[in-house]
N, C-alpha and C positions, 0 to 999 in steps of 0.2 A: 447146567453146570458150567462154570467158568474156571479156566486154569490160568495161572500166572507163571510164566517162564521167562527168565532173563537169559538172553543169548548175547554172547560177546564176540565181537570181531571188528576189525577196522573197517571193513566194507562187506556187506552181506551178499557177495557174489554167489555163494552156494545156495542161499535162500532164493535169490532171483532166478537161478538156474532151475530151481524146483517149482517155479511158477509164482513166486511172490512178486508183488508190485510195490513200488515206493510211493508212500503217501507224503511223508516229509523226510528231509535229510537233516543230519546234525548241523546246528548253526548256533552262534552266540551262546545263549544260556541253555539251549536244548542239546543234550549230549547223547541222544539216542535216535535211531531210525524208527519211523513208524511205517510199517509194512502191512500189506493185506495178503492173505492167502488166496488161492484160486477161487474160493467160495465167497470172498469178500470180508472174512473175519480179520480184524486188525490186531496187530501185536507189535511189540517193541523189541528192537535189538540194540543193545548198548554198545558204544564204541569201546574197543579194547583198552584204551587209555583212561577210561573213566574209572574213578574210584568210588565205591559205594560208601555212603556215610552211615555210621552206626545207627 
């Protein structure tokens, strides 16, 4: 089973404190962080300033 969860914050400090590691940071056209949990599962955290398109 795979879950999709959008997390929004300017910087994922709380997620990093819980053991997440940064895979990629927001830059240019990429407006989300790619993180990995302690087991290596990747997920995305969107920046707080990003608007979702319909």
